[in-house]
mmCIF file as gemmi writes it, N, C-alpha and C atoms, coordinates in Angstrom:
data_model
loop_
_atom_site.group_PDB
_atom_site.id
_atom_site.type_symbol
_atom_site.label_atom_id
_atom_site.label_alt_id
_atom_site.label_comp_id
_atom_site.label_asym_id
_atom_site.label_entity_id
_atom_site.label_seq_id
_atom_site.pdbx_PDB_ins_code
_atom_site.Cartn_x
_atom_site.Cartn_y
_atom_site.Cartn_z
_atom_site.occupancy
_atom_site.B_iso_or_equiv
_atom_site.pdbx_formal_charge
_atom_site.auth_seq_id
_atom_site.auth_asym_id
_atom_site.pdbx_PDB_model_num
ATOM 1 N N . MET Axp A 1 ? -5.528 -18.535 22.91 1 0 ? 1 A 1
ATOM 2 C CA . MET Axp A 1 ? -4.639 -19.422 21.967 1 0 ? 1 A 1
ATOM 3 C C . MET Axp A 1 ? -3.535 -19.774 22.877 1 0 ? 1 A 1
ATOM 4 N N . LEU Axp A 2 ? -2.805 -19.15 23.749 1 0 ? 2 A 1
ATOM 5 C CA . LEU Axp A 2 ? -1.871 -19.414 24.454 1 0 ? 2 A 1
ATOM 6 C C . LEU Axp A 2 ? -2.121 -20.771 25.526 1 0 ? 2 A 1
ATOM 7 N N . GLN Axp A 3 ? -3.259 -20.352 25.835 1 0 ? 3 A 1
ATOM 8 C CA . GLN Axp A 3 ? -3.739 -21.229 27.085 1 0 ? 3 A 1
ATOM 9 C C . GLN Axp A 3 ? -4.301 -22.525 26.283 1 0 ? 3 A 1
ATOM 10 N N . ARG Axp A 4 ? -4.739 -22.827 25.358 1 0 ? 4 A 1
ATOM 11 C CA . ARG Axp A 4 ? -5.195 -23.817 24.335 1 0 ? 4 A 1
ATOM 12 C C . ARG Axp A 4 ? -3.515 -24.793 24.299 1 0 ? 4 A 1
ATOM 13 N N . ARG Axp A 5 ? -2.845 -23.941 23.832 1 0 ? 5 A 1
ATOM 14 C CA . ARG Axp A 5 ? -1.384 -24.652 23.571 1 0 ? 5 A 1
ATOM 15 C C . ARG Axp A 5 ? -0.396 -24.896 24.744 1 0 ? 5 A 1
ATOM 16 N N . TYR Axp A 6 ? -0.739 -24.103 25.67 1 0 ? 6 A 1
ATOM 17 C CA . TYR Axp A 6 ? -0.126 -24.302 26.955 1 0 ? 6 A 1
ATOM 18 C C . TYR Axp A 6 ? -1.243 -24.457 28.122 1 0 ? 6 A 1
ATOM 19 N N . PRO Axp A 7 ? -1.827 -25.503 28.174 1 0 ? 7 A 1
ATOM 20 C CA . PRO Axp A 7 ? -2.732 -25.63 29.409 1 0 ? 7 A 1
ATOM 21 C C . PRO Axp A 7 ? -2.545 -25.199 30.889 1 0 ? 7 A 1
ATOM 22 N N . TRP Axp A 8 ? -1.185 -25.316 31.121 1 0 ? 8 A 1
ATOM 23 C CA . TRP Axp A 8 ? -0.821 -25.058 32.657 1 0 ? 8 A 1
ATOM 24 C C . TRP Axp A 8 ? -0.791 -23.305 32.722 1 0 ? 8 A 1
ATOM 25 N N . LEU Axp A 9 ? -0.927 -22.675 32.087 1 0 ? 9 A 1
ATOM 26 C CA . LEU Axp A 9 ? -0.796 -21.261 32.371 1 0 ? 9 A 1
ATOM 27 C C . LEU Axp A 9 ? -2.302 -20.743 32.788 1 0 ? 9 A 1
ATOM 28 N N . THR Axp A 10 ? -2.321 -20.084 33.957 1 0 ? 10 A 1
ATOM 29 C CA . THR Axp A 10 ? -3.394 -19.781 34.616 1 0 ? 10 A 1
ATOM 30 C C . THR Axp A 10 ? -4.091 -18.486 33.891 1 0 ? 10 A 1
ATOM 31 N N . ASP Axp A 11 ? -5.075 -17.867 33.96 1 0 ? 11 A 1
ATOM 32 C CA . ASP Axp A 11 ? -5.638 -16.726 33.74 1 0 ? 11 A 1
ATOM 33 C C . ASP Axp A 11 ? -4.654 -15.534 34.034 1 0 ? 11 A 1
ATOM 34 N N . ASN Axp A 12 ? -4.305 -15.638 35.247 1 0 ? 12 A 1
ATOM 35 C CA . ASN Axp A 12 ? -3.527 -14.755 35.686 1 0 ? 12 A 1
ATOM 36 C C . ASN Axp A 12 ? -2.135 -14.609 35.115 1 0 ? 12 A 1
ATOM 37 N N . SER Axp A 13 ? -1.656 -15.455 34.679 1 0 ? 13 A 1
ATOM 38 C CA . SER Axp A 13 ? -0.285 -15.657 34.039 1 0 ? 13 A 1
ATOM 39 C C . SER Axp A 13 ? -0.378 -15.211 32.685 1 0 ? 13 A 1
ATOM 40 N N . VAL Axp A 14 ? -1.472 -15.48 31.965 1 0 ? 14 A 1
ATOM 41 C CA . VAL Axp A 14 ? -1.675 -14.932 30.759 1 0 ? 14 A 1
ATOM 42 C C . VAL Axp A 14 ? -1.819 -13.373 30.63 1 0 ? 14 A 1
ATOM 43 N N . THR Axp A 15 ? -2.62 -12.954 31.685 1 0 ? 15 A 1
ATOM 44 C CA . THR Axp A 15 ? -2.647 -11.409 31.735 1 0 ? 15 A 1
ATOM 45 C C . THR Axp A 15 ? -1.356 -10.577 32.091 1 0 ? 15 A 1
ATOM 46 N N . VAL Axp A 16 ? -0.431 -11.524 32.941 1 0 ? 16 A 1
ATOM 47 C CA . VAL Axp A 16 ? 0.56 -10.796 33.318 1 0 ? 16 A 1
ATOM 48 C C . VAL Axp A 16 ? 1.39 -10.747 31.913 1 0 ? 16 A 1
ATOM 49 N N . LEU Axp A 17 ? 1.347 -11.719 31.212 1 0 ? 17 A 1
ATOM 50 C CA . LEU Axp A 17 ? 2.14 -11.814 29.957 1 0 ? 17 A 1
ATOM 51 C C . LEU Axp A 17 ? 1.964 -10.895 28.876 1 0 ? 17 A 1
ATOM 52 N N . ARG Axp A 18 ? 0.636 -10.738 28.743 1 0 ? 18 A 1
ATOM 53 C CA . ARG Axp A 18 ? 0.017 -9.541 27.893 1 0 ? 18 A 1
ATOM 54 C C . ARG Axp A 18 ? 0.357 -8.576 28.115 1 0 ? 18 A 1
ATOM 55 N N . ARG Axp A 19 ? 0.352 -8.286 29.697 1 0 ? 19 A 1
ATOM 56 C CA . ARG Axp A 19 ? 1.094 -6.611 29.928 1 0 ? 19 A 1
ATOM 57 C C . ARG Axp A 19 ? 2.249 -6.404 29.476 1 0 ? 19 A 1
ATOM 58 N N . LYS Axp A 20 ? 2.947 -7.572 30.034 1 0 ? 20 A 1
ATOM 59 C CA . LYS Axp A 20 ? 4.635 -7.311 29.646 1 0 ? 20 A 1
ATOM 60 C C . LYS Axp A 20 ? 4.958 -7.222 28.199 1 0 ? 20 A 1
ATOM 61 N N . VAL Axp A 21 ? 4.132 -7.823 27.467 1 0 ? 21 A 1
ATOM 62 C CA . VAL Axp A 21 ? 4.156 -7.91 26.006 1 0 ? 21 A 1
ATOM 63 C C . VAL Axp A 21 ? 3.873 -6.414 25.506 1 0 ? 21 A 1
ATOM 64 N N . GLY Axp A 22 ? 2.934 -6.076 25.88 1 0 ? 22 A 1
ATOM 65 C CA . GLY Axp A 22 ? 2.419 -4.369 25.301 1 0 ? 22 A 1
ATOM 66 C C . GLY Axp A 22 ? 3.323 -3.521 25.865 1 0 ? 22 A 1
ATOM 67 N N . GLU Axp A 23 ? 3.699 -3.542 27.287 1 0 ? 23 A 1
ATOM 68 C CA . GLU Axp A 23 ? 4.9 -2.73 27.799 1 0 ? 23 A 1
ATOM 69 C C . GLU Axp A 23 ? 6.069 -2.726 26.863 1 0 ? 23 A 1
ATOM 70 N N . ARG Axp A 24 ? 6.58 -3.851 26.314 1 0 ? 24 A 1
ATOM 71 C CA . ARG Axp A 24 ? 7.764 -3.982 25.553 1 0 ? 24 A 1
ATOM 72 C C . ARG Axp A 24 ? 7.487 -3.575 24.267 1 0 ? 24 A 1
ATOM 73 N N . MET Axp A 25 ? 6.329 -3.766 23.85 1 0 ? 25 A 1
ATOM 74 C CA . MET Axp A 25 ? 6.044 -3.403 22.651 1 0 ? 25 A 1
ATOM 75 C C . MET Axp A 25 ? 5.842 -1.886 22.303 1 0 ? 25 A 1
ATOM 76 N N . GLN Axp A 26 ? 5.333 -1.05 23.385 1 0 ? 26 A 1
ATOM 77 C CA . GLN Axp A 26 ? 5.517 0.103 23.651 1 0 ? 26 A 1
ATOM 78 C C . GLN Axp A 26 ? 7.022 0.898 23.617 1 0 ? 26 A 1
ATOM 79 N N . GLU Axp A 27 ? 7.685 -0.054 24.539 1 0 ? 27 A 1
ATOM 80 C CA . GLU Axp A 27 ? 9.192 0.565 24.351 1 0 ? 27 A 1
ATOM 81 C C . GLU Axp A 27 ? 9.763 0.824 23.043 1 0 ? 27 A 1
ATOM 82 N N . VAL Axp A 28 ? 9.657 -0.531 22.233 1 0 ? 28 A 1
ATOM 83 C CA . VAL Axp A 28 ? 10.146 -0.709 20.881 1 0 ? 28 A 1
ATOM 84 C C . VAL Axp A 28 ? 9.566 0.491 20.073 1 0 ? 28 A 1
ATOM 85 N N . ILE Axp A 29 ? 8.11 0.383 19.989 1 0 ? 29 A 1
ATOM 86 C CA . ILE Axp A 29 ? 7.8 1.575 19.223 1 0 ? 29 A 1
ATOM 87 C C . ILE Axp A 29 ? 8.371 3.223 19.683 1 0 ? 29 A 1
ATOM 88 N N . GLU Axp A 30 ? 8.7 3.372 21.183 1 0 ? 30 A 1
ATOM 89 C CA . GLU Axp A 30 ? 8.979 4.591 21.407 1 0 ? 30 A 1
ATOM 90 C C . GLU Axp A 30 ? 10.703 4.683 20.815 1 0 ? 30 A 1
ATOM 91 N N . GLU Axp A 31 ? 11.464 3.399 21.102 1 0 ? 31 A 1
ATOM 92 C CA . GLU Axp A 31 ? 12.712 3.459 20.604 1 0 ? 31 A 1
ATOM 93 C C . GLU Axp A 31 ? 12.932 3.865 19.114 1 0 ? 31 A 1
ATOM 94 N N . GLU Axp A 32 ? 11.969 3.228 18.274 1 0 ? 32 A 1
ATOM 95 C CA . GLU Axp A 32 ? 11.857 3.31 16.755 1 0 ? 32 A 1
ATOM 96 C C . GLU Axp A 32 ? 11.525 4.62 16.238 1 0 ? 32 A 1
ATOM 97 N N . THR Axp A 33 ? 10.378 5.429 17.211 1 0 ? 33 A 1
ATOM 98 C CA . THR Axp A 33 ? 9.869 6.715 16.481 1 0 ? 33 A 1
ATOM 99 C C . THR Axp A 33 ? 10.712 7.7 17.548 1 0 ? 33 A 1
ATOM 100 N N . ARG Axp A 34 ? 11.569 7.399 18.412 1 0 ? 34 A 1
ATOM 101 C CA . ARG Axp A 34 ? 12.169 8.474 19.114 1 0 ? 34 A 1
ATOM 102 C C . ARG Axp A 34 ? 11.801 9.321 19.956 1 0 ? 34 A 1
ATOM 103 N N . GLY Axp A 35 ? 10.674 8.826 20.72 1 0 ? 35 A 1
ATOM 104 C CA . GLY Axp A 35 ? 9.805 9.652 21.803 1 0 ? 35 A 1
ATOM 105 C C . GLY Axp A 35 ? 8.734 10.283 21.034 1 0 ? 35 A 1
ATOM 106 N N . ALA Axp A 36 ? 8.343 10.807 19.595 1 0 ? 36 A 1
ATOM 107 C CA . ALA Axp A 36 ? 7.326 11.488 19.273 1 0 ? 36 A 1
ATOM 108 C C . ALA Axp A 36 ? 6.057 10.658 19.458 1 0 ? 36 A 1
ATOM 109 N N . VAL Axp A 37 ? 5.86 9.317 19.341 1 0 ? 37 A 1
ATOM 110 C CA . VAL Axp A 37 ? 4.564 8.433 19.462 1 0 ? 37 A 1
ATOM 111 C C . VAL Axp A 37 ? 4.187 8.969 20.841 1 0 ? 37 A 1
ATOM 112 N N . LYS Axp A 38 ? 5.085 8.523 22.095 1 0 ? 38 A 1
ATOM 113 C CA . LYS Axp A 38 ? 4.349 8.886 23.235 1 0 ? 38 A 1
ATOM 114 C C . LYS Axp A 38 ? 4.034 10.239 23.318 1 0 ? 38 A 1
ATOM 115 N N . ALA Axp A 39 ? 4.46 11.224 22.551 1 0 ? 39 A 1
ATOM 116 C CA . ALA Axp A 39 ? 4.062 12.388 23.178 1 0 ? 39 A 1
ATOM 117 C C . ALA Axp A 39 ? 2.683 12.833 22.209 1 0 ? 39 A 1
ATOM 118 N N . ARG Axp A 40 ? 2.713 12.153 21.021 1 0 ? 40 A 1
ATOM 119 C CA . ARG Axp A 40 ? 1.282 12.429 20.305 1 0 ? 40 A 1
ATOM 120 C C . ARG Axp A 40 ? 0.137 11.87 20.968 1 0 ? 40 A 1
ATOM 121 N N . VAL Axp A 41 ? 0.66 10.365 21.578 1 0 ? 41 A 1
ATOM 122 C CA . VAL Axp A 41 ? -0.391 9.883 22.454 1 0 ? 41 A 1
ATOM 123 C C . VAL Axp A 41 ? -1.055 10.513 23.644 1 0 ? 41 A 1
ATOM 124 N N . LEU Axp A 42 ? 0.15 11.288 24.284 1 0 ? 42 A 1
ATOM 125 C CA . LEU Axp A 42 ? -0.363 11.968 25.646 1 0 ? 42 A 1
ATOM 126 C C . LEU Axp A 42 ? -1.149 13.2 25.087 1 0 ? 42 A 1
ATOM 127 N N . SER Axp A 43 ? -0.667 13.75 23.935 1 0 ? 43 A 1
ATOM 128 C CA . SER Axp A 43 ? -1.668 14.89 23.364 1 0 ? 43 A 1
ATOM 129 C C . SER Axp A 43 ? -3.035 14.798 22.952 1 0 ? 43 A 1
ATOM 130 N N . ALA Axp A 44 ? -3.138 13.604 22.455 1 0 ? 44 A 1
ATOM 131 C CA . ALA Axp A 44 ? -4.346 13.237 22.048 1 0 ? 44 A 1
ATOM 132 C C . ALA Axp A 44 ? -5.33 12.755 23.29 1 0 ? 44 A 1
ATOM 133 N N . SER Axp A 45 ? -4.769 12.324 24.388 1 0 ? 45 A 1
ATOM 134 C CA . SER Axp A 45 ? -5.466 12.367 25.421 1 0 ? 45 A 1
ATOM 135 C C . SER Axp A 45 ? -5.817 13.554 26.455 1 0 ? 45 A 1
ATOM 136 N N . GLY Axp A 46 ? -5.43 14.718 25.778 1 0 ? 46 A 1
ATOM 137 C CA . GLY Axp A 46 ? -5.75 15.823 26.435 1 0 ? 46 A 1
ATOM 138 C C . GLY Axp A 46 ? -4.291 16.522 27.123 1 0 ? 46 A 1
ATOM 139 N N . ARG Axp A 47 ? -3.387 15.799 27.44 1 0 ? 47 A 1
ATOM 140 C CA . ARG Axp A 47 ? -2.098 15.916 28.144 1 0 ? 47 A 1
ATOM 141 C C . ARG Axp A 47 ? -0.857 16.863 27.457 1 0 ? 47 A 1
ATOM 142 N N . ASP Axp A 48 ? -1.403 17.621 26.948 1 0 ? 48 A 1
ATOM 143 C CA . ASP Axp A 48 ? -0.483 18.461 26.122 1 0 ? 48 A 1
ATOM 144 C C . ASP Axp A 48 ? 0.686 19.054 26.692 1 0 ? 48 A 1
ATOM 145 N N . THR Axp A 49 ? 0.721 19.432 28.147 1 0 ? 49 A 1
ATOM 146 C CA . THR Axp A 49 ? 1.732 20.169 28.874 1 0 ? 49 A 1
ATOM 147 C C . THR Axp A 49 ? 2.856 19.009 29.131 1 0 ? 49 A 1
ATOM 148 N N . GLU Axp A 50 ? 2.077 17.846 29.488 1 0 ? 50 A 1
ATOM 149 C CA . GLU Axp A 50 ? 3.063 16.661 29.767 1 0 ? 50 A 1
ATOM 150 C C . GLU Axp A 50 ? 3.884 16.143 28.501 1 0 ? 50 A 1
ATOM 151 N N . ALA Axp A 51 ? 3.301 16.315 27.358 1 0 ? 51 A 1
ATOM 152 C CA . ALA Axp A 51 ? 3.804 15.995 26.074 1 0 ? 51 A 1
ATOM 153 C C . ALA Axp A 51 ? 4.872 16.878 25.5 1 0 ? 51 A 1
ATOM 154 N N . ILE Axp A 52 ? 4.714 18.148 25.937 1 0 ? 52 A 1
ATOM 155 C CA . ILE Axp A 52 ? 5.757 19.073 25.432 1 0 ? 52 A 1
ATOM 156 C C . ILE Axp A 52 ? 7.129 18.883 26.473 1 0 ? 52 A 1
ATOM 157 N N . ARG Axp A 53 ? 6.604 18.586 27.644 1 0 ? 53 A 1
ATOM 158 C CA . ARG Axp A 53 ? 7.744 18.496 28.726 1 0 ? 53 A 1
ATOM 159 C C . ARG Axp A 53 ? 8.281 17.094 27.907 1 0 ? 53 A 1
ATOM 160 N N . HIS Axp A 54 ? 7.725 16.219 27.909 1 0 ? 54 A 1
ATOM 161 C CA . HIS Axp A 54 ? 8.652 14.833 27.277 1 0 ? 54 A 1
ATOM 162 C C . HIS Axp A 54 ? 9.385 15.475 26.438 1 0 ? 54 A 1
ATOM 163 N N . LEU Axp A 55 ? 8.86 15.663 25.325 1 0 ? 55 A 1
ATOM 164 C CA . LEU Axp A 55 ? 9.594 16.159 24.159 1 0 ? 55 A 1
ATOM 165 C C . LEU Axp A 55 ? 10.952 17.13 24.414 1 0 ? 55 A 1
ATOM 166 N N . GLU Axp A 56 ? 10.78 17.784 25.218 1 0 ? 56 A 1
ATOM 167 C CA . GLU Axp A 56 ? 11.67 18.952 25.276 1 0 ? 56 A 1
ATOM 168 C C . GLU Axp A 56 ? 12.803 18.427 26.314 1 0 ? 56 A 1
ATOM 169 N N . SER Axp A 57 ? 12.622 17.42 27.19 1 0 ? 57 A 1
ATOM 170 C CA . SER Axp A 57 ? 13.79 16.628 28.06 1 0 ? 57 A 1
ATOM 171 C C . SER Axp A 57 ? 14.18 15.544 26.923 1 0 ? 57 A 1
ATOM 172 N N . TYR Axp A 58 ? 13.292 14.913 26.251 1 0 ? 58 A 1
ATOM 173 C CA . TYR Axp A 58 ? 14.051 13.96 25.271 1 0 ? 58 A 1
ATOM 174 C C . TYR Axp A 58 ? 14.73 14.901 24.144 1 0 ? 58 A 1
ATOM 175 N N . LEU Axp A 59 ? 14.535 15.992 23.465 1 0 ? 59 A 1
ATOM 176 C CA . LEU Axp A 59 ? 15.515 16.833 22.852 1 0 ? 59 A 1
ATOM 177 C C . LEU Axp A 59 ? 16.931 16.955 23.191 1 0 ? 59 A 1
ATOM 178 N N . ILE Axp A 60 ? 16.653 17.237 24.475 1 0 ? 60 A 1
ATOM 179 C CA . ILE Axp A 60 ? 18.049 17.796 25.136 1 0 ? 60 A 1
ATOM 180 C C . ILE Axp A 60 ? 18.969 16.344 25.151 1 0 ? 60 A 1
ATOM 181 N N . GLU Axp A 61 ? 18.699 15.12 24.97 1 0 ? 61 A 1
ATOM 182 C CA . GLU Axp A 61 ? 19.669 14.158 24.724 1 0 ? 61 A 1
ATOM 183 C C . GLU Axp A 61 ? 19.629 13.637 23.232 1 0 ? 61 A 1
ATOM 184 N N . GLU Axp A 62 ? 18.578 14.064 22.406 1 0 ? 62 A 1
ATOM 185 C CA . GLU Axp A 62 ? 18.501 13.633 20.882 1 0 ? 62 A 1
ATOM 186 C C . GLU Axp A 62 ? 18.131 14.702 20.105 1 0 ? 62 A 1
ATOM 187 N N . PRO Axp A 63 ? 19.164 15.932 20.157 1 0 ? 63 A 1
ATOM 188 C CA . PRO Axp A 63 ? 18.714 17.269 19.357 1 0 ? 63 A 1
ATOM 189 C C . PRO Axp A 63 ? 18.647 17.192 17.807 1 0 ? 63 A 1
ATOM 190 N N . GLU Axp A 64 ? 18.818 16.201 17.473 1 0 ? 64 A 1
ATOM 191 C CA . GLU Axp A 64 ? 18.833 16.036 15.927 1 0 ? 64 A 1
ATOM 192 C C . GLU Axp A 64 ? 17.771 14.821 15.436 1 0 ? 64 A 1
ATOM 193 N N . ASP Axp A 65 ? 16.632 14.767 16.183 1 0 ? 65 A 1
ATOM 194 C CA . ASP Axp A 65 ? 15.597 13.91 15.934 1 0 ? 65 A 1
ATOM 195 C C . ASP Axp A 65 ? 14.474 14.78 15.373 1 0 ? 65 A 1
ATOM 196 N N . GLY Axp A 66 ? 14.507 14.871 14.08 1 0 ? 66 A 1
ATOM 197 C CA . GLY Axp A 66 ? 13.46 15.686 13.329 1 0 ? 66 A 1
ATOM 198 C C . GLY Axp A 66 ? 12.128 15.3 13.71 1 0 ? 66 A 1
ATOM 199 N N . ASP Axp A 67 ? 11.657 13.986 13.776 1 0 ? 67 A 1
ATOM 200 C CA . ASP Axp A 67 ? 10.52 13.964 13.842 1 0 ? 67 A 1
ATOM 201 C C . ASP Axp A 67 ? 9.987 14.125 15.274 1 0 ? 67 A 1
ATOM 202 N N . ALA Axp A 68 ? 11.112 14.234 16.349 1 0 ? 68 A 1
ATOM 203 C CA . ALA Axp A 68 ? 10.369 14.739 17.628 1 0 ? 68 A 1
ATOM 204 C C . ALA Axp A 68 ? 10.108 16.184 17.587 1 0 ? 68 A 1
ATOM 205 N N . TRP Axp A 69 ? 11.097 16.96 16.984 1 0 ? 69 A 1
ATOM 206 C CA . TRP Axp A 69 ? 10.919 18.493 16.811 1 0 ? 69 A 1
ATOM 207 C C . TRP Axp A 69 ? 9.679 18.635 16.005 1 0 ? 69 A 1
ATOM 208 N N . TYR Axp A 70 ? 9.178 18.065 14.96 1 0 ? 70 A 1
ATOM 209 C CA . TYR Axp A 70 ? 8.012 18.255 14.281 1 0 ? 70 A 1
ATOM 210 C C . TYR Axp A 70 ? 6.668 17.86 15.235 1 0 ? 70 A 1
ATOM 211 N N . ALA Axp A 71 ? 7.031 16.832 15.847 1 0 ? 71 A 1
ATOM 212 C CA . ALA Axp A 71 ? 5.763 16.784 16.887 1 0 ? 71 A 1
ATOM 213 C C . ALA Axp A 71 ? 5.581 17.719 17.879 1 0 ? 71 A 1
ATOM 214 N N . LEU Axp A 72 ? 6.58 18.277 18.388 1 0 ? 72 A 1
ATOM 215 C CA . LEU Axp A 72 ? 6.726 19.313 19.491 1 0 ? 72 A 1
ATOM 216 C C . LEU Axp A 72 ? 5.764 20.496 18.779 1 0 ? 72 A 1
ATOM 217 N N . GLY Axp A 73 ? 6.407 20.866 17.571 1 0 ? 73 A 1
ATOM 218 C CA . GLY Axp A 73 ? 5.972 22 16.873 1 0 ? 73 A 1
ATOM 219 C C . GLY Axp A 73 ? 4.483 21.856 16.87 1 0 ? 73 A 1
ATOM 220 N N . GLU Axp A 74 ? 3.921 20.51 16.373 1 0 ? 74 A 1
ATOM 221 C CA . GLU Axp A 74 ? 2.37 20.363 16.243 1 0 ? 74 A 1
ATOM 222 C C . GLU Axp A 74 ? 1.718 20.519 17.457 1 0 ? 74 A 1
ATOM 223 N N . ILE Axp A 75 ? 2.324 19.988 18.483 1 0 ? 75 A 1
ATOM 224 C CA . ILE Axp A 75 ? 1.574 20.221 19.65 1 0 ? 75 A 1
ATOM 225 C C . ILE Axp A 75 ? 1.472 21.676 20.1 1 0 ? 75 A 1
ATOM 226 N N . LEU Axp A 76 ? 2.577 22.3 20.04 1 0 ? 76 A 1
ATOM 227 C CA . LEU Axp A 76 ? 2.563 23.85 20.335 1 0 ? 76 A 1
ATOM 228 C C . LEU Axp A 76 ? 1.458 24.631 19.468 1 0 ? 76 A 1
ATOM 229 N N . CYS Axp A 77 ? 1.43 24.527 18.18 1 0 ? 77 A 1
ATOM 230 C CA . CYS Axp A 77 ? 0.493 24.987 17.253 1 0 ? 77 A 1
ATOM 231 C C . CYS Axp A 77 ? -1.272 24.5 17.63 1 0 ? 77 A 1
ATOM 232 N N . LYS Axp A 78 ? -1.135 23.321 18.204 1 0 ? 78 A 1
ATOM 233 C CA . LYS Axp A 78 ? -2.777 22.803 18.615 1 0 ? 78 A 1
ATOM 234 C C . LYS Axp A 78 ? -2.737 23.744 20.044 1 0 ? 78 A 1
ATOM 235 N N . ILE Axp A 79 ? -1.966 23.975 20.668 1 0 ? 79 A 1
ATOM 236 C CA . ILE Axp A 79 ? -2.555 24.838 21.769 1 0 ? 79 A 1
ATOM 237 C C . ILE Axp A 79 ? -2.197 26.232 21.797 1 0 ? 79 A 1
ATOM 238 N N . GLY Axp A 80 ? -2.175 26.635 20.685 1 0 ? 80 A 1
ATOM 239 C CA . GLY Axp A 80 ? -2.208 27.97 20.18 1 0 ? 80 A 1
ATOM 240 C C . GLY Axp A 80 ? -1.218 28.814 19.965 1 0 ? 80 A 1
ATOM 241 N N . ARG Axp A 81 ? 0.173 28.251 20.299 1 0 ? 81 A 1
ATOM 242 C CA . ARG Axp A 81 ? 1.489 28.894 20.383 1 0 ? 81 A 1
ATOM 243 C C . ARG Axp A 81 ? 2.15 28.549 19.122 1 0 ? 81 A 1
ATOM 244 N N . ASN Axp A 82 ? 1.426 29.028 17.934 1 0 ? 82 A 1
ATOM 245 C CA . ASN Axp A 82 ? 1.892 28.887 16.562 1 0 ? 82 A 1
ATOM 246 C C . ASN Axp A 82 ? 3.316 29.397 16.229 1 0 ? 82 A 1
ATOM 247 N N . GLU Axp A 83 ? 3.409 30.71 16.508 1 0 ? 83 A 1
ATOM 248 C CA . GLU Axp A 83 ? 5.028 31.193 16.053 1 0 ? 83 A 1
ATOM 249 C C . GLU Axp A 83 ? 6.04 30.329 16.736 1 0 ? 83 A 1
ATOM 250 N N . GLU Axp A 84 ? 5.831 29.807 17.908 1 0 ? 84 A 1
ATOM 251 C CA . GLU Axp A 84 ? 6.801 28.753 18.478 1 0 ? 84 A 1
ATOM 252 C C . GLU Axp A 84 ? 6.918 27.563 18.026 1 0 ? 84 A 1
ATOM 253 N N . GLY Axp A 85 ? 5.541 26.918 17.245 1 0 ? 85 A 1
ATOM 254 C CA . GLY Axp A 85 ? 5.273 25.463 17.003 1 0 ? 85 A 1
ATOM 255 C C . GLY Axp A 85 ? 5.972 25.593 15.528 1 0 ? 85 A 1
ATOM 256 N N . TYR Axp A 86 ? 5.628 26.522 14.601 1 0 ? 86 A 1
ATOM 257 C CA . TYR Axp A 86 ? 6.388 26.832 13.071 1 0 ? 86 A 1
ATOM 258 C C . TYR Axp A 86 ? 7.763 26.952 13.544 1 0 ? 86 A 1
ATOM 259 N N . ARG Axp A 87 ? 8.385 27.695 14.199 1 0 ? 87 A 1
ATOM 260 C CA . ARG Axp A 87 ? 9.744 27.559 14.644 1 0 ? 87 A 1
ATOM 261 C C . ARG Axp A 87 ? 10.577 26.067 14.875 1 0 ? 87 A 1
ATOM 262 N N . MET Axp A 88 ? 9.728 25.267 15.497 1 0 ? 88 A 1
ATOM 263 C CA . MET Axp A 88 ? 10.14 24.045 15.995 1 0 ? 88 A 1
ATOM 264 C C . MET Axp A 88 ? 9.988 22.992 14.807 1 0 ? 88 A 1
ATOM 265 N N . ILE Axp A 89 ? 8.961 23.384 14.136 1 0 ? 89 A 1
ATOM 266 C CA . ILE Axp A 89 ? 8.639 22.408 13.05 1 0 ? 89 A 1
ATOM 267 C C . ILE Axp A 89 ? 9.79 22.72 11.817 1 0 ? 89 A 1
ATOM 268 N N . ASN Axp A 90 ? 10.09 23.987 11.478 1 0 ? 90 A 1
ATOM 269 C CA . ASN Axp A 90 ? 11.395 24.379 10.582 1 0 ? 90 A 1
ATOM 270 C C . ASN Axp A 90 ? 12.571 23.777 11.052 1 0 ? 90 A 1
ATOM 271 N N . HIS Axp A 91 ? 12.792 24.126 12.191 1 0 ? 91 A 1
ATOM 272 C CA . HIS Axp A 91 ? 13.833 23.239 12.944 1 0 ? 91 A 1
ATOM 273 C C . HIS Axp A 91 ? 13.944 21.768 12.533 1 0 ? 91 A 1
ATOM 274 N N . GLY Axp A 92 ? 13.146 21.287 13.074 1 0 ? 92 A 1
ATOM 275 C CA . GLY Axp A 92 ? 12.936 19.679 12.579 1 0 ? 92 A 1
ATOM 276 C C . GLY Axp A 92 ? 12.911 19.154 11.26 1 0 ? 92 A 1
ATOM 277 N N . ARG Axp A 93 ? 12.799 20.141 10.235 1 0 ? 93 A 1
ATOM 278 C CA . ARG Axp A 93 ? 13.024 19.866 8.905 1 0 ? 93 A 1
ATOM 279 C C . ARG Axp A 93 ? 14.352 19.715 8.473 1 0 ? 93 A 1
ATOM 280 N N . ARG Axp A 94 ? 15.171 20.152 9.164 1 0 ? 94 A 1
ATOM 281 C CA . ARG Axp A 94 ? 16.628 20.152 8.997 1 0 ? 94 A 1
ATOM 282 C C . ARG Axp A 94 ? 17.512 18.708 9.218 1 0 ? 94 A 1
ATOM 283 N N . PHE Axp A 95 ? 16.496 17.908 9.671 1 0 ? 95 A 1
ATOM 284 C CA . PHE Axp A 95 ? 16.875 16.596 10.611 1 0 ? 95 A 1
ATOM 285 C C . PHE Axp A 95 ? 16.11 15.557 9.562 1 0 ? 95 A 1
ATOM 286 N N . LEU Axp A 96 ? 15.321 15.856 8.792 1 0 ? 96 A 1
ATOM 287 C CA . LEU Axp A 96 ? 14.481 14.785 8.372 1 0 ? 96 A 1
ATOM 288 C C . LEU Axp A 96 ? 14.805 14.521 6.755 1 0 ? 96 A 1
């Protein structure tokens, strides 16, 4: 559609534009969800340890983000650290 409207755009230009738009969209989603979406994506792709590290770092800066605490709890429960996971979920409920 872009190339029909702007015929001077090359295939490479459109590829770069799509990549940049996708990156910005991900940044906006992450800003709006306070980091929980990124952690859930990491966890869904089998990178639970990385997701936990991401949330732990994020929660140092944003300790009142209930959604991030809840996501951390979910991931901890998923990997079998249930007691710790339930504590994180309960802690996060204070901020929701």
